N, C-alpha and C positions, 0 to 999 in steps of 0.2 A: 363075333369080334370084328371091330372096325379095321379097315385097311390102315396100316401104319406107313406114313409117308415122311421121308427125310428130305428136306429141302435145304441145300447148301448153296450159299450165294457169296460171290466175291465180285466187287466192282459195283456196277449199277444195281440198285435195289428194286427188283421187280416182284417182291413178295406178294403185294396186293393184287398184281395182275396174274401171277402164276397160281395162287391158291384156288380161285374160283374155276379156272380152266381145268386144273387137275381134278378138283372135286366133281366137276361135271362128268368126267369119265369114271371117277371112283367115288360115288356117293357115300357120305358118312365118313370120309377119310379123316384120320387124326394126324396132325402135322407136328413135326419136330423141325424147327427152323433155326439155322445157324448162319449168322452174317460174319464172314471171315475178314480179318484185317491183313494188311500186307506182311506184317511180322509173324503171323501165325504159321507154325511149322508146315501144315499141309499145303501152304501156298508158296513155299520157298522156291519151287521150280517153274512157276508159271509165268514169269515176267518176260520170257522170250517167246514171241509168237510161233517161231518155227519148231519149238520143242513140243513133244506130245507126251507129257507125263500122265499118270493117273491123276487127274486134276485134284480131286479130293478123295480122301479115304471115305468109304461108305460102310455102313453097318449092315451086314448081311442078314441080321435078324429082322430088319425092316422089310416090309413088302416091296416098297419102291424107294429108290434113292435118286434124287435129281441133283446133279453137281453142275453148277453154272458159273463160269468165268465170263463176266460181261464187262468188257472194257469200252473205251470211247467209241471205236468204230470196228471192233472185231469181237468175236466170242468163241468160246469152246464149251460145249455141252456134252455131258455123259449121263445116261439114264440107265439105272440098274434095277433089276427085279430079283429079289432074294439074293442079291450079291452078284448076279450074272448080268453082263452088259447087254442091253437090248436096243440101245440107240445112241448115236453120237452125231454131233453136228459141229463143224468147224467153218467159220465164215470170216473173211477179211474184207476190208474196204466196205463195210456196211454203212448205210446212211445213218449218221450219228443223231439225227433229229429223234427226239424221244419216242414219238408215236410210231415212226417208221421202224426204228430199232426194236421197240417192244413187239410190234406185229411180226417182224421177222423171227424173233425168238419164239413167240407164241406158235407160229406155224411149224417150227421145227419140233416143238414139244407135242403139238397136235398130231403130226404125222406118226410119231412113235406110238402115242397112246391109241390112236385109231387102229394101227396095225396090231398092237398088243391086245386090245379089247375086242377087236373084230367089229367095231361100229364107230360111226362118226357122230357128230353133234349137229342137230338141225340148224343151229345158229353159228356153227363153226367156232372161231376164236372170239366172237363177239360175246363178252360177258357183262357189258354195261347195261344200264337201265333202259336206254333209249336207242335201240337199233335203227328206228326209222328216222332219227335225226340226221344221220349220215345221208340218207336218201333225200330227205327234204331239202337239205342244203345243196345237194347235187342238182336237184330239179330247179331250185332257185337260181343256180349258176348257169342253167341252160344246157346241162349235160343230157345226152340222149339216153333213152332207156337201155339200149344195148351196152353203152359205156358203163352205166350203173351196174348192170348185170355182171359184166366182166370184172369190174372192180370188186364187187361183193364176193364173187366166186374165187378170184385169184388172191385177193388181199386178205379176205376174212374166212375163206373156206365155207361159206354159207351154202345151204342146200338150195336147190332150184325152187322148191316150194316156198321157203321163207323169203327168198329174193322177190318172188312175185307178190307175196303178201306185203312186203315192205313197200314195193313200188305202188301197189294199189292204194295203200293207206296214206302214204306220203302225198300222192297226187290229190287225194280227197282233202287232206289237211291243207294243202297249198291252195286249192280252190276256195275253201271256206275262209281261210285267213286273208286271201286276196280281196275278199269282199268287205274287209273291215280295216280301219286305220289303227292297227294294234300298236304301232310304235308311238303313237300319240295318246295312248291309253294306259290304263293299269287295272288290275283286278284286286279283289280283297277276299281273303280266306278267313273265316271265323271258326275257331275250334271249340267244340263243346265236349269235354272229356268224360262225360258220364254215360254209363250203359246200364241196362237192366241187370245183366251179368256179363262176365268176361268169357268170350268164346275160347275154346281150347287152342285154336290156331292163331289167335290174335296177339300181337306185340305192340300195338299202338298205345299211345297215351290214353288210357281209359280207366275209369274208376267206377266200380259197381255201386248202384244206388243204395243197396242195402247197408253199405258201410259208410259211404261218403255223401249220400243224398242231402244230409244236413248242411253241407258246405255250398250247396248250389246257389243260394242267394248271395253269399259272400263272394262267390266266384263271379256272379253277374255284376256285382258292384265294381269289381276290378275290371272286368271285361268292358263295362260301359265307359270307363275312363280311356281304355285303349281304343275302342271303336271311335269315340269322340276325337281322339288325336288323329287317327287314320283319316278321318273325314276332312282334315285340314292339311294333309301332307302334300298333296299334288294339285294345287288349285288351277294350274294351267293344263292339266291333263284330264281326259274323259274317263270316267269309271266305266269299264267295259262289262265286267261280270262280278257277281258276288256269289260266294260258295260257302255255305254253312255246313261243316262236317264234324267228324268226331272220331271216336265215341259215337254217340247217337243223340243228335240234337233233340229229337222228340222224346228222349228220356226225361226231359224237363216236364214239370206239370204244366197244365194249360196256362195258368197265370204267369209262370216263369217264361214259357215260350212266347206268350204275347209281349212280355216285357222285352225280350230279346228282339222281337220283330219291330217293336216301337223304337228301340235304339237304332236299328238299321235305317228305318224311315226318317228318324229325327236327325241323325248325324251324318249320313252318307248322301252324296249327290246322286240319287237314284233315277232322276228324270230320263236319262238316256241309256240306262243299263240295258244291254242286249240279252242278258240271261241272269236269272236269280234262282239258285239251286239250294235246296235243303234236303239233307239226307234224313229219311224216315226209315232207316235201314231195318231196325228190329220191329217186326209186326206187333210184338207184345208191348211196344211203346206207342202204338197208334190208337188214337180215339177220333171219333167223328168231330169233336170240338177242335182238336188240333188241326185236322185236315181243313176245317172251315177257316181257322185262323191263317193258315198258310196261304190259302186262296185269297182271303180278304186283304192281306198285306202284300199281295203282288208276286208271290213266289211262282215262277213259271215252269220249274222243273223239280221233280222230287224222285227219290230212290226208295223203293221198298224191296228189301233184299232177302230172298229166301235162302240162298246158298245151296240148299237142297230141298226137294219136296218129299224126301223119304223121312218118315218120322223116326226111324231107327237111327238115321244119321244125325238128325237134329238133336236127339237125346245124347249121343256119344260126344258131340262137339260142344255141348253146353249151351245150346240155343233153347232156352226154357220157354218154348212156345210150340204150338202144334202147326202142322201143315194147313189145317183149316183156318187158323188165325191169319196165315199169309193171305189166303183168299179173301177173308173178311176185311183185312186192312186195305187190300187193293180195291175192293168194292166200295169201301168208305171213301177212298180217295176219288174214285170215279164219280160217286154220288155228289161230292163237293165240287166237282167241276175240273179236277186235275186232268189235263189232256196231254201231258208229256211226262210219262213215268218210266223210270229205269228200273230194271230188276237185275241184281247180281246173282250169279251162281259161281260155285267153286268146283272145279274138277280136281280129282285126286284126293278127295276127302276120305278120312279113315273108314275103311270097310267097304267102300263103294267100288263098283265095276261099271263098264260102259252101259249096261242095261239100266242101272240106277240113274245115270245121267239122262238116258233116253226118256225114262219115266218123268224126271223133273222137267224136261223140255216139253213133254206132252201136256203136263199140267200148266206150264207157263203159256202154252199155245192157247189154252182156254181163256186166259186173262188178256192176252194180246197187248202187252206193253209196247210203248214206242221205242224203247231202248233195251238192249240186252248186253250186259257186260259179263264176259267169261273170264274168270280168274283161274290160274293154275296154282294149286297149293304150294306155298313156299314155307319151308320149315324154318321159322325164326328162332334165334337162340333163346329169347325170353318167353316164347309161347309154351303153353303146357304140353303140347304135343312133343316138344323137345325136352323140357325140364322134367317131365314125368313120362318119358318115352317107354319105360318098362310097363306102365299101365296100358299102353296101346300096342304092345308087342304082339305080332301075329295078326294085326288088324289093318295092315297096309292096303292101300288101294291097288287095284290091278287094271292094266290096260289103259293107262292115262293118255297115251297118244291116240288110241282109238276113241276115248272120250272127246278129245279135242276135235278129231275128225268129224264126229257126230254133231258137235256144236257148229262147226263150219258148214256142214250140209244143211242143218236146220236153219241157220241164219239165211243162207242163200235161197232156200225154198220158201221162206216166209217174208221175204222183202226187206231183210236187214242188210245193210252194207257196213263193212268194217271201216272205222274212221280214226281210231287211235290205238296204239299198242305200246306196252311197256313190259319190262322184264324185271325180275328180282333175283337175288342170290338164292341158291339152294331150291330152285323150283323143280317140281317133279318132272323128270325126263327132259330137263333143260328146255322147257317150253316157254310160254308167254301168256300175257293177259291181253285180251282184245275187247275193245268197245265196239258194239254194233248199234246202228240206229236206222230207223226209217228215214229216207231222204228228207232233209230239212229239219230233222229233230236231233241233230248231233249236239253233244255237249261241248260248247265252245271253250269253257274253262279247262276241260280235260286236254284239249289240244294245246292251249296256251301253256299249261304247266308241263306237259310231257315234252313239248318241243322247245321249251324255255324261250318263248318268243316275247314275253311281256313281263314287266315287273309285277310281282304279286306281293302285296302287303298282307301280313298275317297277324291275327290277334288270337290270344288264348294260350293256355298251358301247352308247351311242346310245339307251338306253331313256329314256322320258320319263314321269314320274309326273304324273297329272292329278287335281287335288283339286277336288271339286264342293262348292260352298257352296249348300245348299238354301235357297230363299227369297230369295236375293240375285241370282239370275241371273248367277252369277259362277263362273268356272273359272280356277284358277291352275295353272301348270305348273312343274315342277322337272326339269331335264334332266341326264342324265349325259353325259360326254364321249364322242365317237364313236371316237376313236383307241383301238385295242386296247392299245397300249403305255401310253397315258395312263391308261386305265381301271385297268390293273393297278397302275400306280405311284401313282395318286391315289385309290384306293378309299376311304380314310378320309375324304377330302374329299367324295366322292360321298355317303357315308353322312351326313356332318355337314350337308350341304345340306338333306337331308330332315328330319333331326333338328331343325335350327334352324327350318325352315318349320313343322313340327308344333308346336313350342314356342310359336311366335308367332301361331298361327292357331287359332281355335275351329272345329272341324269337326263 
């Protein structure tokens, strides 16, 4: 049975901040959240700071109850376990700025749960997607590494190991971006939402070919209109990178893939592009003809993603290909001249242990890709691992932190340097995703999107354009619809959304 958590809030609304922090300590927790108003009976005694009532009644039947009175510059927190008080925090004259106030509250909750559970979290109270963004900005401002270490430790409760990882990666990102004029550029993402099959861990916008393959040509018709528009959007800016992802772009047949590549060449100003990436993630979508087409049309970086080299794991997670097909796809790519290949693996996959990850790494060693991206499994609400969890009961991975440690050692021993990092909600053991590359082979697009340093125009179903306003610390997003049918039928509306945004904003 999942842990039952009662979260009672009055005043400032920090539900979205508290949920992931609490769940990191209590994986799989089910939440019952109540937002109290001033007139509610449980709150009638709380308006005077100096009084110390039982702030909110709690249900002893719940495993945990968090009662939070969060006012403009003061707070009262009580935390109960099965009805017994296990932690309290009272603070007056708190910095009222939202970020500072939130962090102070989060640290108080963190201390109680750390003591109660007997363990901390490697990333402390950092629950956002981009922990290295804080460090990158500090480096840009000229802060010393010691000052950064102190800040991450005292403000965010980060572990020493993750602090050093963040500094190493942010320094490398800063070096790479310092070599390009990213503020006077932009990038383009093109989404192809088709896959041979849908993997059990996946929640991306993707449609299996067996059911939706007949819509691919209609999709490309609409996509062509959007790509043509994107090619006209920023005439005074330089196109820095192009990234075609998915889904699985190489799920398209060879004629459809060539049509897509022709669109890019025809409509986009590709002459000065620094990097052109296409995901060929599923090896069962790779053919020699497709690999030749990618090379012929100037693609400079590709991904062939095994996730695991254990056949038993591939079968469980719905990757309907063999481990041998991964090797064959890689060999095809090399034979066609591709010399910058990334391979993704996922640690924490159903049924795996650290030795399985070591085996996967040993097989990848034989292929010797230029990039290795290590993902930690994140259980998404829409993925089959979550929606059909009874089917996978008793098959949980073991030793995920040890898996990560082995990938770190492997990367160091084989000449790969970490260069970008991001996190997701509900990641196994509160860990992270890290991109490694041989020096000079880093994926520039990955850094630009993770550190949110450049406007990225996006085309395709479910694609989201992100507009960066330099000097304003502001990012605006314009989303496309996710439904394949809606995208095809409403493509003019998708284009108009971006046209209107650009007309009304000075970038």
